[in-house]
N, C-alpha and C positions, 0 to 999 in steps of 0.2 A: 507461546514461547517456552522452550524447555531450558534445561540447565546448560546445554551446550550451544555454542554460537557458530553459525556458518555464513557464507557469503554468496551473493549472486554474481557480483562483478568483483573478482579478485584476480590476483596474479597467479597462474597464467590463464585461467579459464573463465569464460562468461557463462560463464555459464551464461476449493469453492465452496391438517388438524393443528392448529397453533395453540400452545398452552400459554395463555395470557396471565401472568402473575406479577406482583410487585414485591420487591424485597428491599428493605431499608437497612443500610449499614452506617453506623456511626463511626467516624474517624476522629481520633484524638486531635483536638485543636482545630477541627473543621466541622462544617455543617454536615448532617447525614446525607448520604447519597441514596437515591431511589433507583434500584436496578429493575428494569422491565424485561421480562422474558418474552422474546419475540417468536421463538420456535425452539423445539427441542426433540430429542430422540424418543420421548415417551409417546409421541403421537402415532396414530395408526398408519400414517403415510411416510414419515421421515425415519430413516435409519440413523446410522452414524456417519462418520467421515464428512463432517461439516467443513466448510472453508471459511476463511476470514471474510466478513461482510463488508460491503461498501454501503454508505448511507447518504441520502440526498438531503436538501435543506427543508424538506417536508417531514423528515424523520422516517422515511421509508427505506428499508434495507433490501439488498439483494445478496444472495449467497448460493453456493453449490452445496449439495448434500446427497448422501446416499439414500436409497429408497428401501423400505422394509421388504418390498417384494423383489429387490435386486435391481441393479443398475443405479443410475443417479439422475439428478435433475438440477435445474437452475430455478430459483424461487425468488419471490418478492413478498415482503411482509410490511404492513404498517402497524404492527403490534396487535391487530385485531383480526385481520384477514390474511390468510396465506394463499398466494397465487402461484400456480405452476407456470413458469415462463416457457420451459422446454424440458423434455426428459428423454432418456435413451429409449431407443426403439427403432422404428422404420426410418426416422429422419436423422437421428444422431446416435453415435456409438460411444462418445465420451465428451467431457467438458473440461475446459481450462478452469483452474482453481479460483480465478479472481474475476468474476463478472463485475461490471460497473453499472451505475444508474445515474440518470440526470434528474433535474428538478421537475420535469414533466412526467417522470415515472418510467421512461423508456429504459430498458435494460439491454446492455450489450455484453456479449460473451463469445468466447472462442470455443469451437467444438469440432470434433471429428465426425465424419460420416461413415456409415457402413461400407461404402464403396472405396474407402481408403483416402478420400480427399478430406480437406479440412477448411475451415473458414472462420470469419467473424460475422456474427449474426446479431440482430436486434429485434426485441419484441416486448410486449406487455402482458401476454397471456394467451393471445390468439396465435395465428400463424406468424412465425418470425420471418423477417426480411434478411436476405443475404447482403452483407456489406462488402465483403471480399471473400474470395475462395481460391483454392490452389489449382483450379482448372485453367488459370491464365498464367500470368508472369510470376505469381507468388508461389513459394514452396512451403513455407511454414509461417506460423503466427505466434506472437507472445500470448501467454495465458491470462494477461490482465489488461484488456482494452478499456478505454475510457470514452465517455460520451458527454459532450456539452449540451446544454439545454437547447441550443440551436440545431441539434441533431448531428453535428460534426463529430466524427469518431477518430480517435487517435490510437495507434497500435504499433508495437514493434513487430518485425518480421524479417524473413529472408526471401530473396528472389531466386528464381531458377538459375540465375547467373552466379549465385553464391554470395552476392553482396547482401549484407545485413543493413537494416535501417529502421528509422522511425517514420511513420506515414500517417497522414490524415486523409479522411474520406468524407466528402460532402456531395451527396447524391451520386452521380456517376464520375465525379472528379476525384482522382487520387493524386495527392501532392506528397512529394518526398520532403520531409522535414530535415533529415540528415541521413547520410549513407556512407557505407564503408567501401564504395566503389572507387575510391582514390581521389575524388574531386574535392573532398573537404579534409582529408587526413584522418578521419575516424577509422578505428579498427573494429570496434564492437560497442554494444549498447546494453543498458539495463533493460529489464523486462517491462518496466512500468513508465508510461509517459503521460502525465496528467495534462488535460487541456482545459482552459478556462473559457468564459463566455465570450471574450473578445477574440478568441481564436489563437491565443498564445499556447505553445506547447513546451513543457519542460522535460528534460531527459538527462540521464547520466551516460557518459561515454568515455572510452579509452582511446588514446592516440599513441602511436609508437614513440619511444624516447630512445635516441641513439647516442646521447652524451654519456653513457655509462657502458661498461662491459661486464657481463653481457647486456645487450640492450634491454630496456624495460618498457614500461608504459606510464604515460601521464593520465591521471584520472581527473575528470572535470564534470561540472554541471552546467547546462546550457539552457537558454530560453530562445525559442524561435517564434516570431510573430507571423502574421499572414503574409507579409512581404519582408524582404531583406534577409541578411545572413543570420545565423545563430549567434546569439550574444553570450559569451562566456561569463557565467556568474562567479565561478571559482575554478581554478585549475592547479593541480599539485603534481610535482615531479617526483620520481623515485630518487633515492632509496627510502626516504622517510615515510612515504605514503604507503598504507596497507590496503585501503579500500574506501569506497564511498557509497552512501545509501541512496536509494531512489528518492528523488525530490518530491515535495508537495508544492502546490502552486496556488496562490491567492488570486483574487479578481484583478488586483492591480499589478500582477506580474512578479510579486515577491515570492522567492522560493526559500524553503528550509530543508535541510538535509543533515544527516549525521556523517561523520568522517573519522577515520582512525589513522593515527600516526604511531606505529609500533604498538605500545601498550596503552596509549592515551587516546581517548575518544572525545569528540566535540560535537555539539549541535550548532549549526551555522545558518544564518539567514542572509540574503542579499537580493539586490534588485538592479544589478548592472554596475553599481559603484563598489566601494570597499565593503567587504563582507563583515558581519558582526557575529562574534561567538556568543551564543545565548547561554550555553551550559558546557561544562567539561567535567572530566573525571578527577579533578584536583580536590573535590569535596567528597560527599557521601556516595556518589555513583562510581561504579567500577567499569561499566560498559553500557553503551547505547545500541539499540537495535537499529536496523535500517528504517524502521517505522518512525518517522518524525513528521508530524502533520501540523501545519500552521493554518489557521483559518482566517477569515476576513476581519475578525474581531481582535486579532493579534494574540490569540490564545494558542498555546502549543500543547499537543498531546503526544506522548511517546512512551515506549516501553524500554525498560532498563533493568540492569542488575546493580545491586548495591554492594558496598564493601562488606556489609554484615551478612551477605549471602542471600538476602531477600531479592525477589524479582517481582515486577508488577508493571502496571500502567500508571503514569504520573502526568502532572500538568504544570510543574514548576520545580524550583530548585530545592525545596524542602520535601524530602521523601516521606515525612510524616504528615505535615499539613497539606501537601499537594499530592497525596496518594489517592488514586481511584480504587485500586484493588491490587492485592498481592496473593501469591500462592499461599494457601492455608486459610485465607479469609472465608467467613461464612457466606454462602450464596445459595439461594433457592432451596433451603432445607438441607444442604450438605456443605462441603467446603471445596474451595477451588484447588484442583490438582494441576491444571495447566490452562493456558489461554493462548489465543492466536489473534493478533491485531495488526492490520496492515493498512487499509484505506478507509477505516471507519471513523471519520470525524467530519462534522458539518458546521455550517455557520449559525446553527442554533446551539452550538457548544455541546452537541451530543456525541458521545463515543459509542461505537458499536464494535463488539468483539465476539469471537467464538470462545466458548468456555467448555472445559471438561471438568466434571465434578468427581469427587472421590467415591460417590455412589454409582459411578458409571454413566450418568446422564451427560449428554453433550447438547449444546444448543447455541443460540445467538442471544446476547444480552445487549441492552442499550442503557446508558447512564448519562446524565447531564453534568458537565463541568460547571462549577459555580462561577458566576460572573466576576467576582473579585479577582479571579486568576488573570484577567487581562492587564490591569495596571501592574500586577506583580511581575508578569512576564516581561512587559515593556521596560520596567525599571531594571530587571535583571539584564536585559539586552544591552543596557547602556554601560554596564560594568565591563571594563576590559578583561579579557580572559587570561588566565595565568598559564594555560597549557596548550598543547598541540592539537592538531586536527588529524583526522584519519581520512584517507580517501580511497575507498574501494566501495563497490556496491555490496552492501551487507544485507543479509537476511538472517539474523541471529536466531538459531534454535527453532526454525519454523518448518523443518523438513520431517515429515512423518507420513505414514500411509494416508493417501488422500490429499496430500499437499504437494503440488508440483508447479 
């Protein structure tokens, strides 16, 4: 996360040799955190240009990174062993920034091929399987596919017809979760669509809004089960809404997401009934990124900027007691210059993020959120919010070379 904030879904465009070390940081008013170094750029294999990692419930991460020899690859690490899932060469020419991983260790990733086609692929370190590719009815795919432990894959994409959508794939069966083909009213979608073990998929989407001049867009978050229509969790009309973040999804179908209304930000959760605001910017926070991850334990992890200018990863309403790490904090023998956090939170309360240190080293770190965060967050969720929400798909400050 850098000092500037940008969006994925905004008005008007919709717009990846292991060094194992342990580093303890004491936070005022909180227990020390142990940061584990899962991979970094000092290894003889990995270069720079790491991507934000995803992490499964066994504590295994997946990420994209550049290679010292040139090119890039998709990797998996359990903190002791680094496995190459795929790398550029005869089979692949490029990779999407955000591979996903399920609880069996299967990694799913988007990639381009040397012949100009692209697709969604899955593997564990041997030959990868093709899930979808652009030789048929699909034209492009989102950079962040997800995979359930059942093996069902969810991805955003566009068809040769020009329609955009969210899709799931189970074996040879492709199911349209939502589409901009005119049948449901959607016009575009966020890049990330999480899927849980029961087959529910969450996504952010825009629909045309004609009650204003010029016409605008309504932004919303939806959940679609194996059968039946998409259920709106929240929907916001212009002109107050500015953007909405990609949702996270728990096993029981609860979603959490960030939203912006003008200069005000909120973190919201819902499960088909009235939504609850967990946090807003009426206190010490000045902005929330699109990264708002709620796990099955009711704990929230998010990155944010503070009124005092600090930026970091937090897990509650108190940016001192509930801070995981901020820019300038010590880490692995240096200090944190920047970080990138997107889908790295699991049900063991482990946060995985990409770090950039002031000594030039880049890598992937994992740290565990303390268990007392759960009642703290649930108590906070019961307090009515004093301020507004924002609805656009945001990805604040995450764009730099290697992040797409």
